[in-house]
N, C-alpha and C positions, 0 to 999 in steps of 0.2 A: 379553484380546488383547495381543500385543506389536506395537506400531506404530512404524515408523520413519519420521521426516520428513526428507527430503533436498531441499534443504539450506538453511541460513540463514547470514547473516553472523555472527550471535551473538544470544543472549538473555541479558538484556533489551534490548540495543541493536538498532539496525536500523530498517527501514521497515515497509511494509504486510505483506510476507510474514512477517516476524518477529513482528509483532503478532498476525496470524492464527494462527500456529503456537503462540505462547504462550497465547493465549486458548482455543483449541480443546484443545491438548495438556494444559493444566493442568486443565481441566474433565474430560477423559476420565481423567486420572491420578486425580482425586478419586473417580472411579467404580470404581477398582480396576485400570484398564488400565495396562500397562507402556509408557510413552512414551519413546521415544529420539529425540533431536533431534541431528542432524549439523550442526556448526557449523565456521566457519573460525577458525584460530588467529591469523589476521592482524588480527583486531579485538580481541584481548585476551581472548577467551573461554577459559575453562579447563574441562577435564573435571570432571564432578561432578554435583550434583543441584540443580535450581531448580524451585520450585513443584511438587514431586513428580515431575518429569521428569528422565530421565537425559540428561545432556549429553555427547556424544562429539565430539571435535575431530579434525580432519583437516588435512593439508597442502594447499597450493594453489600455482598458478602465478600470482603476483600482478601480472597485467597486465590492461588494460582488457578485452581480447577473451577471455582465457582464465580469468579469475579464478573467475567463477561456474561455468563448465563444469568446471573442474578440481576445485573443491570437490565437485561432484555426482559426478564420476567416481571420486574417491577414497572418497567416502562409499558409492557403489554397490559398489565393490570390497570394502569392509569388511563390508557386509551380506551379500554372497554368501559371503565367507570365513567369517564367523561363523555364518551361516545360523541366526540366533536370533530372527527376527521372523516374525510372522503376516501382516502387511501392510506394504507399502512405499508411502509417499505422497511423490511427487516434485513439487516445485513449479516451475512455469514451463515455457514451450515449449521453450527451448533444451535444458535438461537432460533433456527427454522422450526424447532420443536414446538415453539409457542405460536407459530403462524396459524395453527388450527383455530385459535380462540377468536381473533378478529374475524376469521372466515365464518365461524359459527354465528357471529352477530352480523353477518352480511356486510362486512366492510371489505371492499376489494383489497387484496393483500398480495404483495410482491416479496419474494425472497431473492436476494442478490448473493450469488456464490463468489467467494474470493480466493479459493484455494481448496485443495483436497486435504482437509484437516487431519484425517487419519494417517497422513504420511509424516506428520511433524515428529521429529525425534523426541520431543519432550514428553510425549504421552506414553504411558505404559499400555499394557494389554487391555485393561479395562477402558482407558481413555480411547484407544484406537477402536475398540468395539463400538463404544458410544457413537463416535463420529461416522463409522460405517453405517450405523442405524440412521444417523442424522442425514446422510446422503439421500436416504429414502424420504424422510420427511421434507427435505428441501425441494424435492420434486413434486411430491403428492399432496402436501398440506396447503400451500398457497394457491391462489388463482393462477399466477404466473411466476416462473422461475427465470432469472436472467443470470448470465455469466459474464465475467469481465474478460474472459479469454476464449478463443476458439478451441483451444485444447480442452478446457473444462466442458465447454458446450458439447463437443463431440463425445467426451467421456460420459456425461449424464444421458445424452440421447441414446448412446449405444447400450448403456447398462439398464436403462429403465424404459426405453422406448417412448418417451415423452418429449414434446418440443421444448426446447430451452432457448431463450432469446439472447442473442450476443449483443451486449452493449459494453464496450470497453471503458477503462479509466482514460484520463486524458492529460493534456498539458496546455499551458497558456503561452502566448507569444511574449516572452520575457525579454527585457533589456538587460544585457550584461552589465555587471557593476565592476568598477575599478577596485583594486585591493586597497582596503583602508582598515577596517576592523580586524581583519585577519593577520595583519602585520604584527600584532602583539604576540603571535605564536611563532614568529620568525619565518613566516611563509612568504614566498616570492611567486609571482605569476609564472605559470608553466613549469614550476619546479616542485610539484607534489602530486601524489596520487591520492584520490579522494574515495573514501568509503563513507556513505551516509545512509544509514538504515538503523532499524532497531537492533540493539545488541542482544540477539537471541541466537541460539545455535543454528537454526536453519538459514540464517543470513550468511553464515560462513566466514565471519571476520577472522577466525583463527587460521583458516586456510590462507587467507591473504597475508597475514602476518608471517606465517611460516615460509611462504614463498618470498615475501619482500625482504626478510632478514638475510636471505642468501645473496641478494643483489649487491654488487659492488658499485655504489652510486651515491651521490650526495643529494639525490631527489628524496624528498620526505614522504611520509605516509600519514594521512589524516584519517583517523577512525572516529567519525562523528555519529553520535547516537547514544541511546540509553534504552532501558526497558524496565518495567515493573516485574517483580517476582523473578528476576534473573540474576541475582547476586552471584550465584555459583559460577555461572557462565562468564559474567563480567570478570570475576577474579581470574578465571582461566585465561581470558584474553589478555589481561595485563601481565599475567605470568609468562605467556608466550612472548609478549613484546620485551620482557626482560629489561635490561638497561640500555637498550638501543634508543639513543636520543633523537634518532631520525623519525621515531613513531610518536605522534602527537594525539592525545585524547582530549578533545575539547568538550566532551559531554554532549548533552542534548542541545542542538543548535537550531535556531529558527530565524525568520525574518531576514533582515538585510545581511546578517552574518552568514546565514546559509546561502543566500543568493551570491555573496561574494566567493564562498567556497566553490559553488558550482561554476561561477563565471571564470575563475582563474586557474582551474586544475589542468594538469597536463593529461591525466587520464582519470576516468571514473571507472571504478571496479566493483562489480557485484558478484561475489562468489557463492550465491545462495543455492541451497539444495532443494528448496521448495518455494513456489510463488503462485499467486493468482495471475495477474498481469502486473509486472513490477513497476509501480508508479515511479519509484526512485530512479529507475533506469530510463524511463520515458522523460522524466524531468531533467535528468543529466543530459540526454540528447537534445532537449529543447534549448539548452544553453550552448549548444554546439560543441559538446564534449566528445572526444574519442572514448568509446566505452568498451570495456572488457567484461565479459560475464561467463558464468558456467553454462555448459551446454545443455541445460534442462529445457524441455519443450517450450515452457512459458517464456523463458529468456530469448530462446531462438525466435519465437513468434514476435516479440517486441523488437529485437535487434534487426531481423531479417539479415541483409548483407551490409548493414551500416555500422558494424562494429566487429569486434574480435571475440572469439570464444576459446575456452580451454575445457579440458575434461573435468566433469563434475567430481568434487571431493578429491581432486588430485593436485596437491601443492606443487609438485614437480612440473606438471603441465602448465600451471599458472606462472611459475618461475620463468619458464622458457618464453612464454608469450610476453611477459613484462620486460624481460631482458632484451628481447628483440625490438619492442617498441621504444625502449629507452635508447637503444643503439641506433634506431632508424626513425628519427622524428618525421621524415617524410610520409611514413606509413600512418602516423598519427594524424598529420595535416589533412591527408586525403579523405579521411572519414568524418571530420568535424562538421563542416557545413552540410554535407550530404545527410548526415544524421538529423540535424536540425530541420532541414526541409522535409524529410520523411515524416517526422512526428507531427509537425505543424499541420501537414497535409492530411494525415490519417487519424490523428488523435486530438482533435480540436474540442475543447470543453464546450464551446457554443453548440456544436453539432450533437454532442453526446447529451447535453441537456435537452435539446429539442427531441431527440429520440425518446428520452425518458418521459417527457411531457406527453408525447403521443401514446406511449404505453399506458400511462395513467388514464388519459381520456378514453382510450379504448376499453379499459376496465370498467370505467363509470357507464359508458354507453351500453355495455353488455348487461350491467346490473339494472339499468333503467328499462331495457328492452324486454 
């Protein structure tokens, strides 16, 4: 099969959607499928090949509101113009607006939802209205809609009365790394709390900083991440950190350095207010981390009983949980290996890639019948 993914910031850079595309796409490419990934030129991505996948780049309108939509629009135009794919896979609710076009040209089309976009704090009334409309197009425009979480699947099925296929994000069976590159920040194994996610408001780094600064401890806090079009929020986060030298901002981290951060953390914390299925949380668990997360339904789905939670948007609740876990390391230890076993069993990339392949093959079979 020739399968086009629309669209990502870039590979191997980016966040959860980019990670999912890379993991599934590379596995399908190794099975002999021709995988095409559409990416934005704005992140330094160049056309070529990566892990057996063909990377195509497109232009975009580089503003907060139009960047992602414009990448997907130009990618969809290219797919229709070339008409050289068997299946189109469109990521996220907003770009689902364009899924009607490949369908018109009889190209089997999948939309994968990654979160309820209208809940994001960054959107005003007009933006929220658009994404509520996009919920409709995500379900009715493509041939098949998939969701990365059971929470979202249930939401769409209850609201629109149409079947949605649950296929989650996943993790790899990783080997832990000894601390080396992270030593330059003065970090010691088991002596820091890790936050690793995009620095945008819904990931809640400011709640974590507010809670952490109240702790009487020499444990450090690492805020790893960055984001485009989020300068105002990043300034807020740094302002909240103030002159607390225990708080470290390494910026966007990837590769071996990120692996070291995951491998040596005392705790991983995700205080997010909105998620699809939190890939950073699953990844942290795959390294055998004890995880603390806000009690939103998507985080509860990922954690089950293999981590700790606090009341969403409540820094005081988070402070109490962190203080308790720092004072009682036995509570941290008991969750570590159990968390790793849980995600490796239930969120294997190999199994997820197989599920996606069967979905694509089923679409092709229906078209041919």
